[in-house]
Every structure is written in C-alpha cells, then in structure tokens.
N, C-alpha and C positions, 0 to 999 in steps of 0.2 A: 299802402299800409307798410310801415317798417317794423321789422322784427328785431328785438334786442340781440346783440351778438354776445355770446358767453365768452368770458375770458378763460383761457386754459393755463393753469399754473404748472409748475414743474412736476408736482406729484400726479396731477391728472395726466400729463404727457407720459410719465413713467408707467402708469397703470394701463394706458392705451397701448404702449409698446409691448407690455407683458401679455395683454390679451391677444395681440397679433401673433406673438411667438407661440402661445398655447394653441391658437387656432391652426397655426402651421403644423405643429406636432400632431394635432388631432387629425387633420386632413391627410397627413402622410403616414399615419398609423405608427408613429415612433414613440416608444416609451422613453422617459428620461434616461434609463440605463442604456437602452439601445442607441439613443442619440449621442450620449457622451462616451460610449464604449466603456473603458475602464477608468473613466475620470472619477475623482474623489466625490462620489454622490453624497450630498448631505454631510460631508466630513467623515463619513464612515469608512473604516479600513476594509480590505478584503480578507476574509478568514479562510484558512485552509484546514478543513476538518481531517484530523488524523485519528483513525479508529483504534489506535494502540497507545500504550503508555509511553511517556517520554523515554528516549534512549534506545527504542527499538529500531530496526532497519528502515521502516517506512518513515518514522519520525526523523531519523538521521538524514535520510535522503532528501527530504523536503527542506530541512534546516540548512543543508549545504547550499541549496538553490535559492533560498529566500532573499539573501542580500542582493544577488544579481537580478532576480526576478523583480524585486521592488524597484531597483534602479531602472530596469528596462520598461516597466509599466508606469513608472512615476507615481507609484501608489504604495501606501503602507500595507504590508501583509502581516497577518497575525496567525500563528499556528495554534489551532484549537484542538487539543488532545481530548478524545472521548473514548478512553479504553474500555473494552468489553470483550467477552469471550468470543474468540474468532472474529472480532471486529464487527459483529452483527449490529449491535445497537448504534455504534458510531456511524456506520455506513448508512443505516436507516435514517439517521438525522440528516445526513448529507443528501439523501434521495428526496427527502421531504422539504428541503430548503427552497426558498424563493429563487426562481431562475433569473435573477436580476444582475448576475455578474459579480455579486458581492460574496458568494460562497463557492469554493472549490473543494475538491476532495482528493486526497491521495489514497488510492486503492492499491491492492496487490493481488497476486495470484490466488490468495486465500479468499479475500472478500469478494472478488469479482469473477472467479473461475471455479473455485472448489466448493464454497458454501452451498450453492444450489444442489450439489451432489451429496451433501452431508445432512441437509435438513429437509424434512417433508414439507414444511411451511417456512418460508423465509420472508421477512417483512419488507423486502425490496427485491427488485429484479435487476440484475447487473446490466442487462441489455436495454430493457424498456424504460428504466428509470434514470439512466445516465447518458451523457454525451461524452465519449472518450476523446481526450485531447491529445495526449502524448504518453508513450511508454518511456520511462526515464532510464531505469537501470535494471539489471538482473544479477543474481548471484546464486551459488550453490549453498548447501547447508552442511553442517558436520554433526554427526551423531556423537554426543559427549556423555560421559558417565561420571558420577561422583567418585572421588578417590576412595570412598568408603567401600566401594565394590571391589572384590578380589579378582579383578580382570585387567588384562593388559592388551587385549586384541579383540577384534570383532568375534573371532572364533570362541574366545573365552566368554564373551558376553552372551552369545547364543547358547553355549553350553550351560551357563548359570541360569539363564531364563528357562531353559528346558527342564532343568533340575527341579525348579519350583514354579510351575505354570501359574500365572496370575498373581505372583507375589511382588514382582517389581513394578514400580510406577514410572510412567513416562510423563514428564512435564510438557504440556502442549502450549506452545507460544502463539500459535495461530493455525488456520485451516491448512496451509501448505505443509507445515511441520506435522500436523496431525495425520494428514493423508500419507505423507512420506513415511511416517512411523508405522502406520497401519499396513502399508504396502511392504515395508521391511519385515514386519512381523509375519505377514502372510507368506512372503517368499522364503523366510528362514524357518518357518514352522514353530514360532514361539508365541506366547500370549502374555501381554502386559496390560496394566490398567492406565488408561489415559486420564490425566488430571489437568484440566484446562486452567490456564492463567491468562490475565488480561494483557498479553503482549510478551515480547522477548525478554525484557528486563526482569519481570517477576518470575518467569520460567527459569531464567539464568540463575537468579538468586536462590530459587528452590533447589536447583541441582547443586549449586555450590555448597549449600548448607546441609545437603543430604536429605532434605525433606522429600525430594524426588530422586529417583535413581539415575535417570537419564533424560535427555532431551535432544531435539533437533534444533540447533541454533545456527546462525550465520557465523562465518569466520570472524566477522566484525565483532560479534558479541562474545566470542569464546577464545580468540587467539591468545590474548594476554594471560588468561587463566590456564590455558593449555601449556603455555611456555613456563608458567610458574608452578605447574604441577597441581593446581587447584581443581582442574578438570582433566579427564582422560579422553583423548580423541580416539574414537572407534572406527571412523570412516567418513568419507565425503559423499554427499548425496548425488552430486552431478556426475556426468560421464567422464569428466576430466578432473584432475587434481586441482586444488585451489592454489593460486600463486602465493597466497599468504601462509599456506600450510603444505608446502611441497613434499614433505616427508610422510604425510598422512595419506594412505591409499584410499581409493574410492571403494564404496561398498560393492560396486560391480566387479572390481579387481579381486574382491574377497569372497566371491561365490554367488553374488546376486546378479547374474547375467542380465543385461538390459536395463538395470536399475538406473534411473536418471530423473531426479527431481530438483527443480530450481525455483526460486522465488523471484518474481518481478514486481516492480513498483511503477505506478503511472498516475497521471493527473486526469481527473474527471470533473464534469460539471453536472448539476441537476438538469434533467430533461427540459427542453424548451429554452435553455439559455441561448440568447442570440448568437448566431454564428459569427457575427462581427467580433464579439467578445472572445469566444473560444479560439478564433484565429489569432487574435492579439496575444492571448496567453500562450498559444503554441509557438508563435514567433519569439516571444520573450524567453520561453523555456529553452528553445534552440540556442538563443544567444547566450543564455546562462551556461548551458552545457558545453559551449565552445570556449568558455573562459578558462585560461590556463590553470588558475588555482582550483577551479571546480574539477577539471579533469584530473589534476594531481591528487586531490582529496579523495575522489571516488576510487582512483586506482590504488591508493594507499589502504583503503578500507575493503578492497577485494570486490568492488562493484564493476560490472561491465556496462558502459554507457550504450544505450540503444538510440533514442532520439528519432523515432519514426514519425510518419504522418498520422493524422487522425484516422484516415481510412485504413491504413496498415494496422494501427492499434486496435481498431474495431474488429478487424479480421483475426488478430491474435486472441482477443477475448473470446470470440465465438469458437475458434479452434481449440482453445484451452478448455472451454466448457465441455465440448464433446470429448476431448481427451480424458478428462478426469471423470466423466460419467462412466467411460469404459473401465478406467482403473478401479473405481468403486465397485462396479459390477463384477469384474474379474476377481477382485480381492474378497468379495462376499461381505463387504462392509454394510452394516445395517444403518438405514437413515433414521434420524432422530425426529 
C-alpha cells in the first residue's frame, strides 16, 4: 500500500527550521537575551536608569560614556533619568527591572553605600538586588555657600551657624552630600536643616538663588559659579585639594581632622542578569574609559577614572557600606 507524499513549501520549511531553533534554545536553557548577548532584541534599545536629575554628576558621567559604549556594544543606549530624593525611587525602578540585559543602572556612593545607613526601610538592597559591573569615576565635593551669607571662610561659616543654631538650610543633592554635611556638622558642633532636592542641579539652583544657604556639590557643578562669585567655596570634602579648585583648602586643613568624603559612580545591572551580558558591558566600558576624548573630558571635570573589575567593585560596595554605617553611628545620625 502506498502512502501519499506531502509536498513541503517554502513557508513550511521556514516554520520547521524555526521549531528546530526554538527546540535547541529550550534544550540548552538559553533565553533570547542570553543567547544574543547585547544584540538588539526586538529592536529595543538598552536603557541606563539614572536616579538623579539631568546635569548631575552621575548623569554627566554616563553621558560622557554613552557614545563610546554604544559604539562598542553595537547597540543604541538611552539615558533614562528618574530623579528622586537621594536616588531612592530611581534605584528601586532599576532593581525591579527585568534582568534581560536591556536595563542598566548608574549608581553612586549615595544610592549603593549610604542610603542603607540613612533609612530604616529601603525598597531595594544594594547587594542582593544588583550585579556590580564596574566602578567608573570618583571625585570630592566642595562645601559652597550662597553669596547672601556674610561669610568668607569655613571658620566664618561655623561661627554664623553657631550663632543661630538650626536657622541655616543645607541643600542636599544626594545621600553622599547629606552624610558628608551631617558629619561636617557633627565634627564642627553646628546644627543646620537638611532640605532634600532631586539631584545636584536642583540643589545647585537652590543655593545660587539663596533658597538654601549652603550645599555639598561636586567641583563640576560649582566651579564656574565659584569663579564668577555666585557661590562661595568654604572647603573641599576629600583629603586632597581638587585640581579644579587648587586654592580652596580642604575641610581637614581647616580643623576637621580626618574628614574625607568622596562620591563615586558605577554601573550596575539587575540581579540575575546573565554574566555573559555584564561581562560584555564591562569590556565595552573599559574600552570607552580608554578613549582619549573620554579621559580628557573626565579630567577636565575633576573626575578620577577607576575602571576596576566587577569583583573589585563588589568589594568596594561592601566596604563602603560598612564604612558609612560606622560614620552614621559615630555622628549620632538618626535613621528615617
């Protein structure tokens, strides 16, 4: 008995090949994202969530890298600003994103090392909810005051604050600046009111306008205003003077012995993002950091390039978490 032979058209053959491919992916446990690495899955770009307003240090750092990163990854990158107080809401969004390689997060010392010490309950865990990829840059901060204050030095600033305890307002740009300011107050014996803003740019504007009396900002955010006289520089937060503001003494030089606060910025991915993807992002970031124009731009803005391994960055985060817990305890800062 003869059985009829079915003819196979081009569409049937294509469907058959697709089934074979899907079966292969299922058998080897590979998702489309893991199989393609950072390929343009479904035509969708990769978004980098920045938990601060445009123009802040974290935002600036990632935007310097984006052209070179996009080139190295052969992928469109989109900067997604989600400004919030101390970067909490924006960082939570990144923590809850799908770990498919289509979402990255630029975090900083505030979002990933200090916030756990400032809040009793935080909607994300900087260690358990993220995969550290690479620490990008670091920089010190500068304590600036509005020109409306009758002060010309840190000594004058402390004397004025002691004269009217609790009268002056400190514009808080982020958790690093908040903790640096709290430690400065504790060590100098003054009391000010913290007023939180959604990033460096709003805090800078508030201090320029006199809405707030002072703030801890990066040299990047403040150097032009200091040069023009629209802000007064009281002191540098790091242990060494800033190359952008060489004539401004450190706070440690002015009586706060051992005072040293710096802000760092780095790339993270949501937990369970495939290692093949994070490794490609790390490699691409290292290539971007090695580009002459990127090096020059970071240097001009007062950033120090780090570019460590994922393992080294993870160790930095854990070390900084422990460090700032001690700082909060020693300064007697109350958790919120």
